[in-house]
C-alpha positions in Angstrom: 0.0 -0.3 0.1 1.4 3.3 -1.0 2.9 5.6 1.9 -0.4 8.2 2.7 2.4 11.0 2.9 3.5 9.9 -1.0 -0.4 10.1 -2.2 -0.5 13.7 -0.7 2.2 14.6 -2.0 1.1 13.8 -5.3 -1.8 15.5 -5.2 -0.5 18.5 -4.3 1.2 18.2 -8.0 -1.7 16.8 -9.8 -4.4 18.2 -8.3 -7.3 17.4 -6.5 -9.7 14.0 -7.4 -12.5 16.0 -7.7 -11.2 17.4 -10.8 -10.0 14.2 -12.2 -13.4 13.0 -11.5 -15.2 16.1 -13.6 -12.8 15.4 -16.4 -13.5 12.0 -16.1 -17.3 12.0 -16.4 -19.4 9.7 -19.3 -19.1 11.3 -22.2 -22.5 12.4 -23.7 -23.9 11.3 -27.0 -21.4 11.5 -30.0 -21.4 14.1 -32.6 -20.3 14.1 -36.6 -18.0 17.0 -36.4 -17.0 16.8 -39.8 -19.6 16.2 -42.2 -18.0 17.4 -45.1 -15.2 15.1 -45.7 -15.4 11.5 -47.7 -16.1 8.4 -45.5 -16.1 6.0 -48.1 -14.1 3.2 -48.6 -13.6 3.5 -52.2 -9.7 2.9 -53.4 -8.3 6.2 -53.9 -5.3 6.3 -56.0 -3.2 9.4 -55.9 -3.7 11.6 -58.7 -0.2 13.6 -60.2 0.9 16.0 -57.6 0.1 19.2 -58.4 3.3 21.9 -59.1 4.7 23.0 -55.4 4.8 26.3 -55.0 7.1 28.2 -52.4 6.2 28.5 -48.5 3.0 30.3 -48.5 1.7 28.7 -51.7 -1.8 26.6 -51.1 -3.8 24.2 -53.2 -6.5 21.8 -52.7 -6.1 17.8 -52.8 -7.1 16.8 -55.7 -8.4 13.5 -54.6 -10.5 14.7 -51.2 -10.4 18.1 -51.9 -9.5 19.8 -48.9 -7.0 22.8 -48.9 -3.0 22.7 -48.0 -1.0 25.1 -47.1 3.1 24.8 -47.7 4.4 26.5 -44.6 8.5 25.9 -44.8 10.7 25.4 -48.1 14.5 25.1 -48.7 15.1 28.8 -48.8 14.6 28.7 -44.7 18.4 27.6 -44.3 18.3 24.1 -46.7 17.6 21.7 -44.2 14.5 19.4 -43.6 11.6 21.2 -41.7 9.6 19.0 -39.7 6.7 19.0 -36.8 7.5 17.2 -34.0 8.5 13.5 -33.8 6.9 12.8 -30.3 3.0 13.2 -31.0 2.0 13.5 -27.2 3.7 16.9 -27.1 1.8 20.0 -27.8 2.9 21.4 -31.4 -0.1 23.9 -31.1 -1.3 26.5 -28.5 -4.2 26.4 -26.3 -6.0 28.9 -28.9 -5.3 27.2 -31.7 -3.0 30.2 -33.7 0.3 29.2 -33.0 2.5 26.2 -34.0 5.9 25.4 -33.7 8.2 23.2 -36.1 12.0 22.2 -35.9 14.7 22.0 -38.5 17.0 18.7 -39.5 19.2 20.1 -37.4 16.7 20.6 -34.0 16.3 24.7 -34.0 12.6 25.6 -33.3 10.4 28.4 -35.0 7.0 29.4 -33.9 4.2 30.0 -36.6 1.5 32.2 -36.4 -1.8 31.1 -37.9 -4.7 32.9 -39.8 -7.2 30.8 -40.3 -8.7 33.3 -42.2 -6.5 34.0 -44.6 -5.1 30.6 -44.7 -1.4 32.1 -44.0 1.3 31.4 -41.4 4.0 34.1 -40.4 7.3 33.1 -38.2 6.5 34.3 -35.1 10.1 33.7 -33.0 13.0 31.0 -32.4 12.7 29.7 -29.0 16.1 28.2 -28.0 15.5 23.9 -26.7 17.9 21.7 -26.6 15.0 19.0 -26.8 11.7 19.3 -28.4 9.5 21.6 -26.3 5.5 21.5 -25.7 2.8 24.0 -25.5 1.2 24.8 -22.3 -2.2 23.2 -22.5 -3.9 26.0 -20.7 -1.7 29.1 -21.4 -2.3 30.1 -25.0 1.2 32.1 -24.6 3.2 29.8 -23.0 6.0 27.6 -24.4 7.7 25.3 -22.5 11.2 24.8 -23.7 14.5 22.5 -22.2 18.0 25.0 -22.0 20.0 26.9 -19.7 23.5 26.6 -18.8 23.4 22.7 -18.2 20.7 22.3 -21.0 18.6 21.3 -17.7 16.6 23.9 -17.1 12.6 23.9 -17.9 12.3 27.6 -19.2 8.9 29.5 -19.8 8.8 31.6 -23.6 6.4 33.6 -24.0 4.8 33.4 -27.2 3.4 37.7 -27.1 7.1 39.1 -26.5 9.8 36.4 -26.5 10.2 36.7 -22.6 12.0 33.6 -21.5 11.8 32.7 -17.4 12.8 30.2 -15.6 10.2 27.4 -14.1 12.5 24.8 -13.0 16.3 23.8 -12.6 16.4 20.3 -12.3 19.9 20.1 -10.7 18.2 22.2 -7.5 15.4 19.4 -7.2 17.3 16.0 -8.6 21.2 15.0 -7.6 23.4 13.3 -9.6 22.4 14.9 -13.0 25.7 16.5 -13.8 28.1 14.0 -13.3 28.2 12.1 -15.8 26.1 15.1 -18.1 22.5 14.2 -18.7 20.1 15.8 -20.4 16.0 16.0 -20.5 14.4 13.7 -22.8 10.9 15.1 -23.1 8.5 17.6 -21.2 4.8 17.6 -21.1 2.1 19.5 -19.7 -1.3 18.5 -18.8 -3.9 19.4 -15.7 -5.5 22.3 -14.1 -3.7 24.2 -12.2 -0.8 22.7 -15.1 1.8 20.5 -14.1 4.8 19.4 -15.5 6.0 15.7 -16.3 9.8 15.6 -17.4 11.6 12.4 -18.6 15.1 12.7 -17.5 18.5 11.2 -16.0 20.2 9.3 -19.0 23.1 10.3 -21.1 21.0 9.3 -24.3 17.7 8.0 -25.7 16.5 5.0 -24.0 19.0 5.7 -21.1 16.5 7.7 -19.0 15.0 6.3 -16.0 13.8 9.3 -14.0 10.3 10.7 -14.4 9.8 14.1 -11.8 6.7 15.4 -12.0 6.1 19.5 -10.8 4.1 22.0 -10.2 4.8 25.0 -11.0 2.3 26.9 -9.2 3.7 25.3 -6.1 6.6 24.3 -6.6 6.1 21.1 -5.6 7.7 17.9 -7.1 7.3 13.9 -7.1 10.3 12.0 -8.5 9.7 8.1 -9.9 12.5 5.9 -10.9 12.0 3.2 -13.3 14.8 1.6 -12.5 14.7 1.1 -8.6 10.8 0.4 -9.4 10.3 -1.7 -12.4 13.9 -2.8 -13.4 13.8 -0.6 -16.7 14.8 2.3 -18.4 12.7 4.5 -20.7 12.3 5.1 -24.1 9.6 7.7 -23.7 6.8 9.1 -21.8 3.2 10.2 -22.2 0.3 11.5 -20.4 -3.3 11.8 -20.5 -4.8 15.0 -20.8 -6.4 15.1 -16.9 -2.6 15.1 -16.1 -3.6 11.9 -13.8 -2.2 8.8 -16.1 1.5 8.8 -17.0 2.4 6.7 -19.2 5.7 5.0 -19.0 7.7 2.9 -22.2 10.5 0.7 -21.7 13.2 0.5 -23.9 13.3 -2.6 -26.3 15.5 -4.4 -24.2 13.1 -3.9 -21.3 10.1 -4.7 -22.7 10.3 -8.7 -22.0 10.0 -8.2 -18.3 9.0 -5.0 -17.9 6.1 -4.8 -20.6 5.6 -2.4 -23.3 3.4 0.0 -21.6 3.7 1.2 -17.8 0.6 3.0 -16.9 1.4 4.9 -13.6 -1.8 6.5 -12.0 -0.2 9.7 -9.7 -3.7 10.2 -8.0 -2.7 6.9 -6.0 0.4 5.9 -7.0 -0.5 2.6 -8.8 1.2 0.9 -12.0 -0.4 -1.4 -14.0 0.9 -2.9 -17.3 -1.9 -3.7 -19.8 -2.3 -6.2 -22.4 -2.8 -5.4 -25.7 -0.3 -2.4 -25.9 1.6 -2.6 -28.7 1.7 0.4 -31.6 1.6 3.8 -31.2 -0.7 5.3 -29.3 -2.5 8.7 -28.4 -4.4 9.8 -25.4 -7.4 11.9 -24.6 -8.7 12.4 -21.0 -8.6 9.6 -19.5 -9.1 7.7 -22.5 -6.6 5.6 -24.3 -6.3 4.6 -28.1 -3.7 2.5 -29.7 -3.6 -0.4 -32.3 -6.1 -3.5 -31.2 -4.6 -6.8 -31.7 -7.8 -8.1 -31.4 -7.9 -11.7 -30.6 -11.5 -12.6 -31.9 -9.9 -10.6 -35.5 -6.9 -10.7 -37.8 -4.3 -8.4 -37.2 -4.7 -5.1 -38.9 -2.8 -2.0 -38.2 -6.0 0.1 -39.0 -8.1 -1.3 -36.6 -7.8 0.9 -33.4 -8.7 0.1 -29.5 -9.9 2.3 -27.3 -10.1 2.3 -23.9 -11.0 3.7 -20.6 -7.5 4.0 -18.6 -9.1 3.3 -15.2 -9.8 -0.3 -17.1 -7.2 -1.2 -19.5 -8.4 -4.6 -19.5 -11.8 -3.1 -21.1 -11.4 -2.9 -24.5 -13.8 -1.6 -27.8 -12.6 -2.0 -31.2 -13.4 1.3 -33.2 -13.4 -0.6 -36.9 -16.6 -3.0 -36.7 -15.7 -4.2 -40.2 -12.1 -4.2 -40.8 -10.7 -3.6 -44.6 -9.6 -6.7 -46.2 -7.5 -7.8 -46.8 -5.6 -7.4 -43.6 -2.4 -5.1 -43.5 0.7 -5.2 -40.5 1.2 -1.3 -41.8 1.1 1.6 -39.9 0.2 5.1 -38.2 0.8 7.8 -36.5 -2.0 9.2 -34.4 -2.5 12.1 -32.7 -5.4 13.2 -30.1 -4.4 16.9 -29.1 -8.0 18.0 -30.2 -9.5 15.8 -26.8 -11.9 17.3 -24.8 -13.3 16.0 -21.6 -17.0 15.1 -21.9 -17.5 14.4 -25.0 -15.3 11.4 -27.7 -14.3 13.2 -30.6 -12.3 11.7 -33.4 -8.7 11.7 -33.4 -6.4 12.3 -36.4 -3.6 10.1 -37.6 -1.5 9.2 -40.9 -1.1 6.0 -42.3 1.9 4.3 -44.3 2.9 0.7 -45.3 5.4 -1.3 -43.4 8.2 -2.3 -45.9 9.9 -4.4 -42.8 6.6 -6.5 -43.6 7.1 -8.6 -46.6 3.9 -10.1 -46.6 2.3 -6.9 -47.0 3.8 -6.0 -50.4 1.9 -8.8 -51.5 -1.2 -7.4 -50.6 -2.9 -4.7 -53.1 -3.5 -1.0 -52.5 -6.4 -0.6 -50.1 -8.7 2.5 -49.0 -6.8 4.6 -46.4 -3.5 3.8 -47.3 -1.1 6.4 -47.1 -4.0 8.9 -46.2 -4.7 11.7 -43.7 -7.4 9.9 -41.7 -10.0 11.6 -38.8 -11.3 8.3 -37.0 -14.0 8.3 -34.7 -13.2 7.5 -31.1 -17.0 6.5 -30.6 -16.6 2.6 -32.1 -19.3 3.0 -35.1 -16.5 2.6 -37.5 -16.6 6.2 -39.3 -13.9 7.3 -40.4 -13.2 10.9 -42.8 -10.7 11.1 -46.0 -8.8 14.0 -45.5 -5.8 13.9 -47.8 -2.9 12.2 -49.3 0.4 12.9 -47.2 2.6 11.7 -50.1 5.2 11.1 -48.0 7.7 7.9 -49.4 8.6 6.2 -46.3 10.7 3.7 -48.1 14.4 4.2 -47.1 16.5 5.6 -50.2 19.6 4.0 -48.8 18.0 0.5 -47.9 15.1 -0.3 -49.2 13.8 -2.9 -46.7 13.9 0.0 -44.2 11.6 3.0 -43.2 13.1 6.3 -43.5 12.2 7.8 -39.9 11.9 11.6 -40.7 10.0 10.5 -43.8 7.5 8.9 -41.7 4.3 11.2 -42.3 3.6 12.5 -38.6 0.8 15.0 -37.7 -0.5 17.0 -34.9 -4.3 18.5 -34.8 -5.0 21.7 -33.4 -7.3 21.9 -30.1 -9.9 23.3 -31.9 -10.0 20.4 -34.4 -10.2 22.7 -37.5 -6.4 22.6 -39.0 -3.3 20.0 -38.9 0.2 20.2 -39.6 2.2 17.6 -40.6 5.5 17.0 -42.3 5.9 15.0 -45.9 9.0 14.5 -48.7 5.8 15.3 -51.3 7.0 12.3 -53.5 10.7 12.9 -52.9 10.1 16.2 -54.7 11.0 18.9 -52.4 15.3 18.3 -52.9 18.1 16.8 -51.4 18.9 17.1 -47.6 22.0 19.5 -47.7 25.4 17.1 -47.7 23.1 13.8 -47.9 21.6 11.3 -50.4 18.4 11.9 -49.0 15.4 13.9 -49.7 14.2 17.0 -47.7 10.8 17.1 -45.8 8.9 20.3 -45.4 6.2 21.0 -43.0 2.8 21.5 -44.3 -0.6 22.6 -43.2 -4.3 21.1 -43.8 -7.8 22.5 -43.4 -10.0 20.0 -41.5 -13.5 22.1 -41.9 
């Protein structure tokens, strides 16, 4: 049984249980928020790609008719421009009028978006050692990771660029300096907002500490995954209530620690759920990932929804699966989720070239598409656009090119999303490399 003092400390950081119960209230009847988008299953081969103009150029997807804006191009430093590789960070601010991108060197840039004019302009260049995240509650706050030892969490003001320190990790966690460690990622959630920070390692898959920090009170709590689970962590995520933190053990530790560990910070209890593979996304007390349904053939485009409080109760979201089955993959994102209603999540799909059997399956609907998938279980899938990113490695065609995978982030108001793509290798070569660039694009959803 967890020490009552530990529970009291966690409650000071993550908020009162009454707030969590309110955010996890049963949802009302679902609605169809994207009635103008197609939801058929007709095969949709990609038409010829329209001529590509520079940043600021707009066009309509020739198959699905949605409007797309090119945000970046090769004149902006030459290298690739991308959205966050971590689907769990907030790429958009709460007002849905500012988002951030990163280049191949890791430098980040803020963009102010005008939905009426359908235009973007640069809004600052915050310095962050790894991917930052917007506040989920304050549209003016972008959290970064920098400082003298790159272990200081900072607040960057969108309005005026003012930077203020939030917490120096060396002041709350001893032993981070020698050997030198860095911050893996940072996530914001909850009301009042607190931060979940992955740290302690010298490189990816070496991290093992998760710091919960409450900026409003200056209180904190540290979970040590090596002591509690005998594992290092590949990454973390958290649901939008802030109550649940998901821990993802590194590949070498999955066999004994599990694919995912769910940490309920309200009661300091952990659970290792079943059927937990694939890329996932979290809403308010709800988790969506690849299904692995024991009663159906495995398909990469069959998703499962479950309440995080009862992760063994699983609902498949596509009652009638596509055929034939595929071990394809996708990158889902649910930053438009709201408490009390089950809204669709967005995702971008691609074929997994590492699965030889998939090469024998003819094209299907939803292949290489941006989709809005109903989270209610009614099977409704809205088709947004072809993302046009070729994911096969140009160096080794038996492998995937990670940065060419179509990663997408939806705005909190659900009206737009940003993604990156190499547009069928049509954006020029990466400087000094034999592979092609990616750029960032914005698509209108409604």
